[in-house]
VOFI-522110 format. One line per field, with one value per atom (N, C-alpha, C, O, CB): y, z, x; residue in one letter. Coordinates in steps of 0.05 Angstrom, whole numbers, plus 5000, padded with zeros to 4 digits. Glycine has a CB too. Example, Ala and Ser with C-alpha at 12.3 -4.5 7.8 and 13.67 -1.06 7.14 Angstrom:
2
py <- [4886|4910|4934|4934|4911|4955|4979|5001|5023|4988]
pz <- [5156|5156|5156|5169|5181|5142|5143|5157|5161|5114]
px <- [5264|5246|5264|5285|5226|5257|5273|5258|5268|5282]
res <- [a|a|a|a|a|s|s|s|s|s]
This chain:
252
py <- [3698|3665|3658|3669|3653|3628|3615|3608|3607|3575|3605|3608|3607|3625|3646|3593|3588|3557|3540|3595|3550|3531|3522|3540|3540|3495|3483|3456|3440|3485|3444|3418|3407|3422|3414|3377|3366|3369|3381|3338|3365|3367|3354|3368|3380|3326|3327|3314|3292|3332|3310|3299|3288|3297|3312|3255|3242|3218|3218|3222|3207|3192|3156|3136|3191|3161|3138|3131|3146|3141|3110|3100|3108|3105|3060|3117|3120|3093|3079|3139|3078|3059|3051|3031|3065|3067|3069|3052|3037|3100|3055|3056|3075|3071|3025|3098|3111|3124|3111|3133|3149|3153|3185|3200|3139|3200|3223|3233|3219|3230|3266|3261|3281|3299|3269|3282|3299|3271|3279|3297|3255|3239|3234|3225|3220|3236|3226|3243|3252|3224|3256|3272|3302|3293|3254|3322|3352|3357|3350|3376|3366|3390|3416|3423|3382|3434|3468|3473|3464|3495|3491|3512|3528|3517|3527|3550|3577|3593|3613|3580|3593|3620|3638|3662|3615|3600|3614|3632|3651|3594|3616|3616|3636|3644|3593|3648|3673|3662|3652|3698|3669|3652|3689|3687|3614|3709|3731|3720|3696|3734|3742|3742|3764|3780|3725|3768|3783|3772|3753|3788|3792|3789|3805|3823|3779|3804|3826|3832|3824|3834|3852|3856|3887|3909|3857|3882|3898|3905|3885|3887|3921|3918|3930|3947|3926|3914|3920|3935|3952|3900|3926|3938|3922|3899|3947|3941|3932|3915|3919|3905|3890|3878|3845|3822|3869|3862|3848|3844|3859|3859|3832|3839|3816|3793|3835|3826|3814|3809|3820|3834|3784|3777|3755|3735|3754|3774|3757|3747|3762|3784|3716|3706|3703|3696|3673|3708|3700|3682|3680|3692|3671|3644|3660|3653|3608|3684|3700|3700|3684|3676|3724|3743|3727|3715|3769|3726|3706|3733|3754|3684|3721|3744|3741|3729|3755|3740|3729|3760|3784|3706|3751|3771|3752|3730|3793|3770|3770|3754|3761|3811|3739|3729|3706|3691|3728|3699|3649|3645|3645|3624|3641|3618|3612|3624|3617|3593|3588|3597|3598|3555|3607|3607|3598|3592|3630|3596|3593|3605|3628|3582|3579|3596|3578|3558|3605|3591|3575|3547|3534|3593|3537|3503|3487|3472|3492|3489|3482|3485|3475|3463|3499|3505|3524|3546|3505|3520|3524|3558|3556|3494|3578|3605|3622|3632|3630|3618|3638|3649|3637|3624|3678|3707|3702|3693|3745|3715|3717|3741|3743|3669|3754|3772|3773|3781|3789|3770|3765|3800|3802|3727|3822|3851|3876|3869|3848|3892|3903|3900|3909|3922|3886|3878|3850|3848|3867|3832|3803|3794|3812|3792|3777|3774|3735|3731|3799|3715|3682|3674|3680|3661|3661|3654|3628|3618|3671|3618|3583|3577|3594|3572|3550|3538|3522|3517|3528|3502|3475|3466|3484|3470|3440|3428|3406|3391|3414|3404|3390|3406|3426|3360|3380|3380|3373|3369|3349|3369|3375|3411|3427|3349|3409|3447|3441|3428|3466|3453|3449|3468|3451|3453|3498|3524|3537|3544|3547|3541|3562|3593|3596|3546|3608|3647|3657|3654|3688|3664|3683|3719|3727|3672|3730|3763|3786|3792|3774|3796|3811|3838|3836|3795|3870|3887|3899|3894|3907|3916|3927|3959|3975|3927|3966|4001|4014|4023|4016|4014|4046|4038|4052|4069|4004|3992|3985|3968|4004|4004|3988|3966|3966|3998|3941|3920|3901|3903|3919|3880|3862|3824|3815|3867|3812|3794|3769|3775|3796|3752|3728|3688|3670|3735|3695|3654|3642|3649|3635|3615|3610|3584|3586|3622|3548|3522|3510|3511|3526|3498|3486|3459|3450|3497|3447|3410|3387|3372|3403|3380|3363|3349|3344|3356|3330|3310|3282|3264|3310|3280|3266|3262|3246|3261|3279|3294|3316|3325|3272|3328|3334|3371|3377|3306|3389|3416|3435|3448|3426|3438|3461|3489|3502|3466|3496|3517|3549|3550|3507|3578|3590|3616|3621|3587|3631|3663|3691|3701|3666|3699|3728|3755|3758|3726|3769|3800|3815|3822|3811|3819|3837|3866|3870|3842|3885|3906|3925|3924|3910|3935|3953|3974|3998|3977|3962|3970|3995|4011|3945|3996|4013|4030|4011|4000|4045|4057|4052|4057|4078|4046|4032|4036|4056|4011|4023|4027|3999|3982|4048|3998|3958|3946|3954|3937|3925|3905|3913|3893|3868|3923|3933|3942|3958|3960|3935|3941|3912|3889|3947|3928|3899|3903|3919|3903|3882|3872|3864|3860|3850|3860|3857|3839|3849|3886|3808|3808|3813|3809|3789|3824|3835|3813|3810|3854|3795|3769|3742|3736|3776|3733|3697|3677|3694|3675|3667|3651|3623|3623|3664|3595|3573|3562|3560|3554|3553|3542|3513|3505|3565|3496|3479|3454|3467|3478|3432|3424|3419|3424|3383|3406|3417|3404|3417|3467|3365|3353|3347|3343|3335|3343|3331|3320|3326|3369|3302|3271|3276|3299|3253|3269|3258|3236|3229|3282|3227|3199|3197|3217|3191|3168|3181|3162|3150|3174|3175|3171|3172|3190|3186|3152|3142|3126|3105|3172|3136|3138|3149|3135|3139|3182|3194|3225|3243|3199|3221|3244|3236|3213|3259|3258|3258|3264|3288|3255|3244|3246|3265|3262|3211|3284|3303|3297|3301|3341|3280|3292|3304|3302|3266|3331|3345|3336|3323|3383|3347|3352|3365|3368|3369|3370|3396|3361|3362|3428|3339|3328|3303|3299|3356|3297|3286|3303|3300|3247|3321|3318|3304|3292|3334|3295|3276|3302|3317|3239|3297|3317|3285|3267|3344|3294|3279|3294|3314|3248|3280|3295|3324|3329|3273|3338|3359|3346|3329|3368|3350|3349|3318|3310|3351|3302|3279|3283|3270|3231|3307|3317|3307|3325|3348|3286|3286|3299|3294|3258|3312|3338|3317|3294|3348|3331|3307|3322|3344|3306|3320|3332|3346|3335|3318|3369|3382|3388|3408|3418|3385|3388|3405|3390|3402|3421|3437|3449|3458|3465|3447|3462|3430|3409|3485|3443|3411|3427|3451|3407|3416|3418|3395|3372|3415|3410|3387|3403|3426|3383|3389|3390|3375|3351|3378|3391|3382|3389|3407|3396|3376|3376|3371|3352|3346|3392|3386|3389|3404|3403|3375|3375|3401|3399|3335|3421|3437|3436|3443|3492|3431|3414|3391|3379|3447|3391|3373|3369|3350|3364|3399|3413|3419|3414|3441|3427|3436|3426|3420|3469|3426|3415|3446|3457|3389|3454|3472|3448|3431|3500|3455|3437|3471|3492|3423|3461|3478|3474|3450|3469|3487|3480|3500|3524|3472|3482|3501|3493|3472|3492|3510|3509|3517|3540|3537|3498|3510|3519|3535|3544|3499|3509|3533|3543|3512|3548|3572|3561|3543|3594|3575|3577|3589|3610|3606|3576|3582|3593|3612|3549|3567|3576|3558|3538|3566|3569|3552|3560|3580|3570|3531|3530|3527|3519|3500|3538|3515|3519|3536|3519|3481|3459|3470|3459|3419|3485|3486|3465|3456|3512|3461|3451|3440|3421|3437|3454|3459|3445|3422|3454|3454|3430|3416|3399|3445|3408|3381|3374|3371|3376|3369|3357|3347|3325|3329|3377|3372|3391|3383|3382|3411|3429|3434|3426|3441|3450|3456|3486|3498|3432|3494|3519|3510|3505|3553|3512|3527|3546|3554|3507|3554|3580|3586|3592|3600|3584|3580|3624|3642|3542|3621|3651|3638|3623|3658|3648|3650|3671|3690|3664|3666|3675|3697|3691|3661|3727|3754|3764|3778|3762|3754|3756|3773|3766|3715|3790|3803|3787|3789|3832|3775|3782|3740|3732|3807|3726|3689|3680|3685|3670|3667|3649|3629|3613|3634|3642|3628|3603|3613|3665|3578|3560|3526|3505|3552|3551|3530|3496|3487|3549|3487|3461|3449|3461|3446|3431|3413|3392|3385|3412|3377|3344|3325|3318|3330|3312|3306|3281|3272|3307]
pz <- [3245|3244|3262|3274|3220|3264|3287|3255|3233|3313|3257|3248|3274|3291|3230|3273|3294|3298|3293|3319|3302|3294|3324|3340|3279|3335|3346|3356|3342|3334|3377|3368|3397|3413|3358|3405|3429|3453|3446|3425|3469|3499|3517|3534|3511|3530|3556|3572|3564|3562|3599|3611|3640|3657|3610|3636|3663|3653|3634|3662|3670|3667|3658|3671|3713|3628|3617|3599|3580|3601|3602|3582|3550|3542|3588|3539|3520|3513|3532|3517|3483|3460|3470|3483|3434|3469|3476|3509|3517|3474|3516|3565|3578|3599|3589|3563|3586|3599|3593|3580|3616|3626|3626|3641|3649|3595|3599|3610|3625|3589|3611|3633|3613|3627|3670|3597|3566|3563|3557|3531|3565|3553|3563|3586|3543|3555|3563|3552|3531|3595|3573|3552|3575|3598|3533|3574|3583|3558|3537|3572|3574|3577|3582|3599|3614|3555|3561|3575|3572|3531|3593|3616|3589|3568|3639|3585|3568|3582|3572|3561|3608|3624|3620|3615|3650|3628|3631|3610|3614|3632|3575|3551|3544|3554|3531|3524|3502|3477|3474|3514|3455|3430|3410|3388|3421|3417|3394|3366|3359|3396|3349|3323|3312|3324|3312|3290|3269|3237|3225|3270|3230|3198|3198|3215|3185|3154|3143|3117|3094|3140|3131|3096|3079|3090|3102|3052|3036|3016|3001|3025|3006|2993|2968|2967|3001|2948|2927|2898|2887|2922|2891|2883|2874|2869|2865|2874|2870|2899|2918|2832|2894|2918|2908|2900|2929|2913|2916|2935|2936|2903|2946|2975|2977|2967|3012|2988|2992|3027|3049|2977|3010|3051|3058|3049|3063|3083|3099|3126|3145|3106|3130|3156|3168|3191|3153|3152|3159|3145|3146|3178|3133|3113|3078|3063|3100|3079|3048|3039|3044|3018|3027|3015|2991|2975|3002|2988|2984|2972|2984|3017|2935|2928|2927|2906|2910|2929|2922|2916|2921|2960|2906|2915|2932|2942|2885|2931|2975|2941|2918|3020|2947|2925|2947|2934|2883|2964|2971|2955|2967|2950|2925|2921|2929|2944|2903|2921|2927|2906|2883|2931|2917|2898|2911|2935|2884|2885|2907|2916|2913|2910|2941|2965|2972|2962|2998|2991|2986|3001|3005|2997|3009|3009|2994|3007|3038|2979|2961|2962|2942|2957|2980|2991|2989|2996|3007|2980|2968|2994|3019|2959|2982|3002|2989|2967|3005|3012|3001|3021|3043|2985|3016|3034|3021|3001|3028|3049|3031|3058|3082|3039|3040|3059|3075|3062|3047|3092|3099|3115|3139|3130|3098|3117|3115|3102|3144|3117|3116|3134|3127|3115|3157|3186|3194|3210|3197|3171|3174|3157|3145|3163|3155|3133|3145|3169|3130|3128|3132|3119|3095|3131|3126|3114|3124|3143|3129|3091|3083|3085|3075|3056|3100|3074|3068|3082|3077|3046|3045|3033|3030|3013|3031|3021|3001|3014|3048|2974|2962|2966|2958|2974|2987|2983|3014|3023|2954|3037|3055|3073|3074|3068|3086|3093|3127|3146|3105|3129|3141|3156|3168|3127|3170|3185|3168|3144|3200|3193|3186|3207|3232|3187|3189|3214|3216|3195|3187|3228|3222|3234|3257|3237|3217|3219|3228|3212|3180|3252|3258|3268|3289|3279|3250|3261|3282|3283|3239|3297|3315|3308|3302|3348|3309|3307|3295|3273|3335|3315|3303|3297|3302|3321|3280|3262|3270|3260|3246|3306|3315|3325|3344|3331|3321|3333|3319|3305|3355|3319|3296|3312|3315|3241|3318|3335|3307|3283|3350|3316|3298|3315|3331|3278|3301|3312|3304|3281|3313|3304|3294|3301|3325|3298|3294|3278|3261|3237|3261|3279|3258|3263|3286|3261|3243|3236|3235|3216|3223|3255|3252|3244|3234|3266|3242|3229|3239|3225|3222|3269|3278|3286|3305|3284|3270|3269|3288|3289|3276|3306|3340|3315|3295|3374|3342|3328|3342|3358|3317|3338|3359|3359|3340|3354|3373|3366|3388|3412|3361|3369|3380|3379|3358|3385|3393|3392|3397|3419|3399|3380|3386|3377|3366|3352|3388|3389|3378|3390|3422|3349|3336|3351|3365|3297|3350|3348|3324|3320|3368|3312|3279|3280|3285|3261|3276|3280|3259|3263|3277|3241|3227|3205|3201|3216|3194|3195|3165|3144|3204|3167|3152|3146|3154|3163|3136|3134|3131|3124|3094|3134|3134|3144|3163|3099|3132|3150|3128|3113|3156|3121|3106|3131|3146|3081|3136|3158|3163|3155|3184|3179|3204|3233|3250|3212|3227|3248|3266|3260|3241|3301|3324|3348|3370|3337|3345|3370|3401|3410|3369|3420|3443|3464|3487|3442|3446|3467|3448|3427|3484|3467|3450|3466|3479|3454|3468|3484|3476|3467|3483|3476|3466|3484|3509|3456|3460|3488|3482|3490|3489|3464|3465|3485|3492|3436|3490|3508|3478|3454|3530|3501|3469|3492|3510|3455|3479|3493|3478|3456|3508|3486|3455|3480|3500|3421|3463|3465|3471|3464|3439|3481|3454|3467|3491|3436|3453|3447|3444|3450|3418|3434|3424|3393|3383|3444|3392|3361|3356|3361|3343|3344|3331|3356|3364|3318|3363|3382|3397|3415|3379|3405|3427|3421|3436|3443|3391|3391|3394|3400|3364|3391|3387|3385|3380|3391|3389|3361|3386|3410|3342|3371|3388|3364|3340|3395|3383|3365|3390|3414|3349|3361|3380|3355|3336|3393|3356|3344|3310|3288|3363|3318|3287|3261|3237|3304|3275|3267|3296|3320|3244|3272|3289|3270|3246|3289|3292|3289|3297|3316|3299|3277|3291|3286|3267|3272|3315|3322|3327|3344|3361|3291|3324|3326|3314|3322|3348|3358|3342|3324|3350|3347|3344|3325|3336|3375|3306|3283|3263|3245|3298|3279|3247|3246|3245|3254|3247|3225|3200|3183|3216|3190|3171|3154|3163|3168|3134|3115|3119|3128|3067|3110|3103|3076|3078|3129|3065|3040|3035|3022|3029|3042|3050|3021|3014|3067|3005|2975|2967|2975|2965|2958|2942|2966|2958|2925|2994|3008|3025|3032|3019|3025|3043|3080|3081|3037|3096|3118|3142|3137|3115|3166|3176|3207|3209|3158|3229|3248|3276|3280|3242|3284|3306|3332|3342|3300|3339|3379|3394|3389|3395|3413|3430|3460|3467|3423|3477|3512|3514|3504|3544|3525|3532|3581|3594|3509|3590|3618|3626|3608|3656|3650|3650|3651|3650|3667|3653|3648|3620|3605|3667|3613|3582|3545|3541|3584|3533|3505|3480|3479|3505|3466|3444|3420|3416|3442|3408|3388|3359|3360|3407|3338|3314|3292|3295|3301|3272|3247|3237|3244|3243|3207|3190|3161|3157|3190|3149|3122|3100|3100|3123|3082|3058|3071|3065|3042|3093|3111|3126|3128|3094|3139|3138|3168|3167|3109|3193|3222|3209|3198|3250|3212|3210|3238|3241|3202|3263|3288|3313|3310|3289|3328|3346|3375|3380|3351|3388|3414|3437|3432|3414|3467|3478|3502|3510|3489|3506|3522|3557|3564|3506|3571|3602|3622|3622|3610|3635|3664|3681|3684|3662|3703|3727|3750|3746|3732|3762|3787|3795|3809|3821|3796|3804|3782|3788|3830|3751|3727|3739|3745|3721|3738|3738|3714|3693|3769|3716|3695|3677|3679|3699|3653|3629|3613|3611|3608|3604|3589|3571|3570|3606|3555|3520|3503|3498|3496|3491|3485|3459|3458|3507|3436|3417|3391|3389|3404|3382|3378|3340|3332|3405|3326|3297|3288|3302|3293|3270|3253|3241|3234|3243|3235|3238|3247|3235|3224|3277|3296|3318|3322|3311|3326|3346|3393|3415|3335|3375|3407|3407|3386|3412|3418|3417|3437|3461|3425|3423|3426|3458|3460|3394|3479|3507|3517|3516|3543|3523|3517|3546|3549|3474|3562|3590|3595|3592|3613|3603|3598|3629|3645|3583|3640|3660|3650|3626|3683|3672|3661|3671|3694|3668|3641|3644|3663|3667|3621]
px <- [3908|3911|3927|3945|3922|3912|3934|3956|3945|3917|3975|4016|4033|4034|4029|4041|4060|4077|4060|4044|4092|4108|4105|4105|4138|4102|4088|4095|4082|4071|4112|4121|4110|4099|4157|4114|4102|4119|4139|4094|4120|4129|4130|4142|4120|4123|4122|4126|4118|4107|4136|4148|4138|4124|4165|4155|4145|4181|4196|4098|4179|4218|4214|4212|4242|4215|4210|4236|4240|4183|4255|4277|4261|4237|4283|4281|4285|4291|4297|4299|4292|4297|4313|4308|4303|4355|4377|4378|4396|4383|4366|4362|4375|4387|4378|4374|4378|4348|4327|4399|4347|4329|4327|4340|4329|4299|4290|4278|4264|4284|4275|4253|4237|4228|4260|4233|4228|4198|4175|4267|4201|4176|4161|4166|4177|4136|4097|4091|4101|4079|4059|4049|4042|4041|4019|4039|4038|4003|3992|4079|4001|3964|3976|3993|3934|3957|3975|3951|3928|3986|3963|3958|3946|3954|3989|3931|3917|3921|3929|3888|3919|3923|3944|3947|3925|3969|3998|4009|4024|4018|3994|4013|4001|3980|4016|4015|4020|4033|4055|4042|4009|4017|4011|4000|3990|4016|4028|4021|4022|4064|4012|4014|4007|3993|4002|4017|4019|4008|4016|4046|3988|3977|3979|3978|3955|3985|3980|3964|3968|4002|3937|3920|3928|3934|3877|3926|3940|3920|3921|3966|3900|3886|3903|3921|3862|3889|3902|3895|3909|3908|3869|3857|3821|3814|3877|3811|3772|3777|3792|3757|3755|3757|3785|3783|3718|3804|3836|3854|3874|3852|3851|3874|3900|3901|3854|3915|3939|3944|3944|3963|3948|3945|3971|3982|3904|3973|4009|4004|4000|4041|4004|3996|4030|4034|3975|4049|4071|4090|4115|4068|4073|4093|4107|4125|4060|4088|4097|4061|4043|4124|4063|4044|4025|4039|4062|4003|3983|3962|3957|3972|3950|3937|3916|3921|3943|3895|3861|3835|3840|3847|3817|3801|3771|3771|3794|3749|3755|3725|3729|3754|3709|3686|3695|3710|3690|3693|3682|3705|3726|3639|3707|3724|3746|3762|3729|3745|3781|3796|3788|3791|3828|3846|3866|3865|3850|3900|3914|3926|3933|3922|3934|3960|3982|3992|3948|3986|4013|4013|3993|4039|4045|4044|4021|4008|4041|4019|3993|3970|3960|3990|3947|3928|3910|3916|3934|3886|3872|3864|3864|3853|3860|3852|3827|3822|3883|3814|3787|3776|3775|3763|3763|3747|3723|3712|3760|3717|3671|3672|3675|3630|3670|3650|3620|3601|3647|3617|3583|3580|3576|3574|3582|3576|3589|3608|3580|3591|3611|3633|3655|3605|3631|3639|3667|3685|3608|3653|3646|3669|3681|3615|3675|3690|3689|3685|3726|3692|3705|3721|3720|3691|3735|3769|3764|3754|3803|3782|3781|3802|3817|3774|3818|3844|3834|3814|3873|3840|3825|3868|3885|3785|3873|3894|3874|3859|3916|3874|3857|3823|3812|3861|3818|3779|3775|3753|3760|3810|3800|3808|3827|3806|3777|3776|3800|3791|3723|3826|3853|3839|3826|3885|3827|3807|3792|3791|3821|3779|3761|3762|3758|3731|3768|3772|3738|3725|3797|3729|3713|3726|3728|3684|3731|3744|3715|3697|3759|3718|3694|3708|3720|3674|3708|3719|3692|3667|3734|3712|3688|3676|3693|3700|3655|3648|3668|3671|3644|3680|3707|3724|3743|3721|3730|3756|3773|3787|3768|3781|3808|3809|3826|3821|3796|3801|3793|3773|3794|3808|3783|3792|3815|3797|3769|3764|3773|3777|3729|3774|3773|3771|3778|3807|3762|3757|3764|3760|3737|3781|3798|3790|3788|3820|3782|3780|3802|3808|3761|3810|3833|3833|3837|3865|3828|3828|3836|3830|3827|3852|3876|3873|3851|3890|3898|3898|3888|3879|3919|3892|3870|3848|3845|3871|3822|3790|3782|3758|3767|3804|3804|3815|3829|3838|3789|3792|3800|3786|3771|3823|3836|3825|3832|3867|3814|3804|3808|3801|3777|3822|3821|3810|3797|3834|3812|3807|3815|3820|3795|3815|3845|3823|3802|3886|3843|3834|3860|3880|3825|3852|3878|3874|3854|3876|3891|3890|3900|3925|3898|3890|3911|3937|3935|3887|3957|3983|3990|4009|4001|3974|3982|3962|3946|4002|3955|3943|3924|3934|3956|3905|3891|3857|3845|3896|3849|3800|3795|3812|3776|3781|3766|3787|3801|3758|3790|3807|3826|3824|3797|3837|3865|3879|3868|3861|3900|3916|3938|3937|3893|3959|3974|3961|3954|4016|3961|3946|3965|3988|3927|3948|3972|3965|3961|3980|3964|3950|3956|3979|3942|3931|3929|3926|3936|3907|3905|3895|3892|3882|3860|3904|3901|3878|3866|3938|3874|3855|3850|3827|3831|3861|3846|3830|3829|3861|3814|3788|3775|3753|3754|3794|3786|3812|3831|3777|3812|3841|3870|3873|3832|3884|3901|3929|3940|3900|3936|3960|3971|3962|3960|4006|4024|4052|4063|4038|4051|4074|4097|4099|4079|4122|4135|4151|4148|4154|4166|4168|4200|4214|4149|4217|4242|4228|4209|4281|4261|4273|4295|4311|4266|4298|4327|4343|4334|4349|4362|4381|4385|4394|4394|4384|4376|4356|4349|4405|4351|4330|4299|4293|4333|4280|4258|4244|4243|4254|4206|4185|4173|4175|4163|4160|4141|4119|4121|4152|4093|4063|4055|4059|4036|4030|4009|3993|4002|4011|3965|3948|3958|3947|3932|3975|3988|3998|4005|4043|3994|4007|4048|4050|4006|4068|4089|4114|4120|4090|4127|4167|4173|4163|4189|4203|4225|4248|4252|4233|4261|4287|4308|4309|4280|4330|4355|4373|4381|4375|4380|4408|4412|4397|4436|4427|4450|4472|4485|4464|4477|4496|4494|4509|4528|4460|4456|4420|4399|4469|4429|4398|4392|4393|4399|4386|4386|4350|4328|4399|4353|4332|4305|4305|4343|4287|4258|4252|4263|4224|4245|4227|4205|4188|4220|4203|4171|4151|4163|4177|4135|4137|4163|4180|4109|4174|4194|4219|4240|4176|4212|4219|4234|4224|4195|4267|4282|4271|4268|4338|4269|4264|4285|4292|4235|4290|4309|4306|4312|4349|4295|4288|4318|4323|4258|4327|4351|4343|4329|4380|4354|4353|4381|4396|4332|4385|4407|4400|4381|4430|4415|4398|4422|4444|4403|4414|4445|4439|4459|4442|4425|4439|4406|4395|4449|4400|4390|4353|4338|4405|4349|4320|4324|4305|4312|4339|4328|4339|4363|4334|4329|4326|4322|4300|4294|4343|4338|4341|4357|4361|4319|4303|4306|4294|4257|4324|4332|4308|4300|4363|4295|4286|4290|4289|4263|4300|4319|4302|4291|4360|4303|4278|4299|4308|4245|4308|4332|4366|4383|4315|4361|4391|4394|4416|4415|4368|4373|4353|4336|4365|4360|4340|4311|4306|4356|4301|4266|4252|4238|4247|4264|4253|4274|4288|4215|4271|4290|4261|4247|4333|4263|4246|4271|4294|4221|4258|4273|4245|4229|4315|4255|4242|4256|4278|4254|4247|4248|4235|4212|4235|4252|4227|4231|4245|4206|4212|4212|4234|4242|4188|4238|4261|4241|4252|4280|4207|4203|4188|4164|4190|4195|4193|4155|4146|4224|4141|4108|4106|4098|4086|4113|4119|4133|4156|4120|4126|4144|4139|4118|4138|4159|4149|4173|4197|4148|4150|4169|4161|4138|4171|4190|4183|4197|4221|4190|4180|4194|4192|4176|4174|4212|4228|4232|4249|4271|4215|4202|4227|4233|4162|4236|4243|4232|4209|4246|4240|4222|4201|4186|4217|4199|4169|4194|4218|4148|4184|4193|4191|4202|4172|4165|4155|4157|4148|4108|4162|4158|4139|4138|4188|4126|4110|4125|4143|4107|4105|4118|4083|4061|4129|4088|4067|4075|4087|4072|4050|4051|4037|4015|4033|4057|4052|4044|4057|4078|4029|4037|4036|4036|4024|4034|4034|4016|4014|4058|3994|3975|3971|3948|3967]
res <- [m|m|m|m|m|l|l|l|l|l|n|n|n|n|n|f|f|f|f|f|v|v|v|v|v|l|l|l|l|l|l|l|l|l|l|a|a|a|a|a|v|v|v|v|v|v|v|v|v|v|v|v|v|v|v|s|s|s|s|s|m|m|m|m|m|q|q|q|q|q|p|p|p|p|p|m|m|m|m|m|a|a|a|a|a|t|t|t|t|t|g|g|g|g|g|f|f|f|f|f|v|v|v|v|v|s|s|s|s|s|p|p|p|p|p|f|f|f|f|f|i|i|i|i|i|g|g|g|g|g|e|e|e|e|e|w|w|w|w|w|r|r|r|r|r|l|l|l|l|l|d|d|d|d|d|p|p|p|p|p|a|a|a|a|a|k|k|k|k|k|s|s|s|s|s|r|r|r|r|r|l|l|l|l|l|p|p|p|p|p|d|d|d|d|d|e|e|e|e|e|m|m|m|m|m|k|k|k|k|k|v|v|v|v|v|q|q|q|q|q|r|r|r|r|r|k|k|k|k|k|t|t|t|t|t|g|g|g|g|g|n|n|n|n|n|t|t|t|t|t|y|y|y|y|y|i|i|i|i|i|f|f|f|f|f|d|d|d|d|d|f|f|f|f|f|g|g|g|g|g|g|g|g|g|g|g|g|g|g|g|a|a|a|a|a|e|e|e|e|e|t|t|t|t|t|i|i|i|i|i|s|s|s|s|s|i|i|i|i|i|d|d|d|d|d|g|g|g|g|g|a|a|a|a|a|d|d|d|d|d|h|h|h|h|h|p|p|p|p|p|g|g|g|g|g|l|l|l|l|l|d|d|d|d|d|a|a|a|a|a|t|t|t|t|t|l|l|l|l|l|l|l|l|l|l|s|s|s|s|s|v|v|v|v|v|k|k|k|k|k|a|a|a|a|a|k|k|k|k|k|g|g|g|g|g|p|p|p|p|p|r|r|r|r|r|t|t|t|t|t|w|w|w|w|w|i|i|i|i|i|v|v|v|v|v|e|e|e|e|e|r|r|r|r|r|k|k|k|k|k|k|k|k|k|k|g|g|g|g|g|s|s|s|s|s|r|r|r|r|r|v|v|v|v|v|l|l|l|l|l|l|l|l|l|l|t|t|t|t|t|a|a|a|a|a|t|t|t|t|t|w|w|w|w|w|k|k|k|k|k|l|l|l|l|l|s|s|s|s|s|n|n|n|n|n|d|d|d|d|d|e|e|e|e|e|s|s|s|s|s|t|t|t|t|t|l|l|l|l|l|t|t|t|t|t|d|d|d|d|d|q|q|q|q|q|v|v|v|v|v|r|r|r|r|r|q|q|q|q|q|f|f|f|f|f|e|e|e|e|e|v|v|v|v|v|d|d|d|d|d|g|g|g|g|g|s|s|s|s|s|i|i|i|i|i|l|l|l|l|l|s|s|s|s|s|m|m|m|m|m|d|d|d|d|d|y|y|y|y|y|v|v|v|v|v|y|y|y|y|y|r|r|r|r|r|r|r|r|r|r|a|a|a|a|a|t|t|t|t|t|k|k|k|k|k|g|g|g|g|g|t|t|t|t|t|s|s|s|s|s|f|f|f|f|f|a|a|a|a|a|s|s|s|s|s|d|d|d|d|d|w|w|w|w|w|e|e|e|e|e|s|s|s|s|s|v|v|v|v|v|k|k|k|k|k|e|e|e|e|e|t|t|t|t|t|v|v|v|v|v|t|t|t|t|t|s|s|s|s|s|p|p|p|p|p|f|f|f|f|f|f|f|f|f|f|m|m|m|m|m|t|t|t|t|t|v|v|v|v|v|k|k|k|k|k|a|a|a|a|a|f|f|f|f|f|q|q|q|q|q|d|d|d|d|d|s|s|s|s|s|g|g|g|g|g|y|y|y|y|y|s|s|s|s|s|f|f|f|f|f|v|v|v|v|v|s|s|s|s|s|p|p|p|p|p|f|f|f|f|f|g|g|g|g|g|t|t|t|t|t|t|t|t|t|t|n|n|n|n|n|a|a|a|a|a|a|a|a|a|a|l|l|l|l|l|e|e|e|e|e|g|g|g|g|g|k|k|k|k|k|d|d|d|d|d|p|p|p|p|p|a|a|a|a|a|s|s|s|s|s|r|r|r|r|r|s|s|s|s|s|g|g|g|g|g|e|e|e|e|e|q|q|q|q|q|r|r|r|r|r|a|a|a|a|a|s|s|s|s|s|t|t|t|t|t|s|s|s|s|s|v|v|v|v|v|r|r|r|r|r|q|q|q|q|q|t|t|t|t|t|d|d|d|d|d|d|d|d|d|d|r|r|r|r|r|t|t|t|t|t|l|l|l|l|l|v|v|v|v|v|i|i|i|i|i|t|t|t|t|t|i|i|i|i|i|r|r|r|r|r|h|h|h|h|h|d|d|d|d|d|g|g|g|g|g|r|r|r|r|r|v|v|v|v|v|a|a|a|a|a|a|a|a|a|a|t|t|t|t|t|e|e|e|e|e|h|h|h|h|h|m|m|m|m|m|v|v|v|v|v|l|l|l|l|l|a|a|a|a|a|t|t|t|t|t|d|d|d|d|d|f|f|f|f|f|k|k|k|k|k|t|t|t|t|t|m|m|m|m|m|t|t|t|t|t|l|l|l|l|l|t|t|t|t|t|i|i|i|i|i|y|y|y|y|y|v|v|v|v|v|a|a|a|a|a|g|g|g|g|g|r|r|r|r|r|d|d|d|d|d|k|k|k|k|k|p|p|p|p|p|t|t|t|t|t|v|v|v|v|v|l|l|l|l|l|a|a|a|a|a|f|f|f|f|f|e|e|e|e|e|r|r|r|r|r|k|k|k|k|k]
């Protein structure tokens, strides 16, 4: 299921609040055909109708009964079986639905398709279709799954703005992330977890963004502009993941 660190970055030559010109400020449109969003998830049967799910953020143990169960980050997670090869997954925050996903096993149970619809804070819907391959032995939905194909089926735009004197504010359907200049990154409180995001520019066309939780590096993102400043590649390295996410953007 959709579960990766994502920041919004776009390109145009616009001045920041301090007056210097940054080629990273502007708007971008995702090019799905050139992007790759590899994902991994683990489903383990504990006993009877109870399963342990791990979408990358930690284990969540719930029953497959369609009821809301406490999940990670103060969310509610539910899974409902609709036949032997179809599950409906839903995550909420309070009464607000964050996402729904329809899982379907192939007849030989070697692959799993996942249609994800994520409801963003701005009211838009991010739609993605995944195809997973079974990575370990298992029966039915119980297995380690690795994606072999990911398709973004809805438009996805991102914007970058100035933040403080030399940082950036990344805006996408996921929300807004503020990144202060490296060495000036103020920690922000997110539930029980202390998180911060910092940015440094290594050359005229490259930004490196570091995301930390409780002082540890959770993800590093490299944003590289093409020489004509019309396209940009965002490569995301998430701690504990072997394969990076690669997002290709073109100027809107």
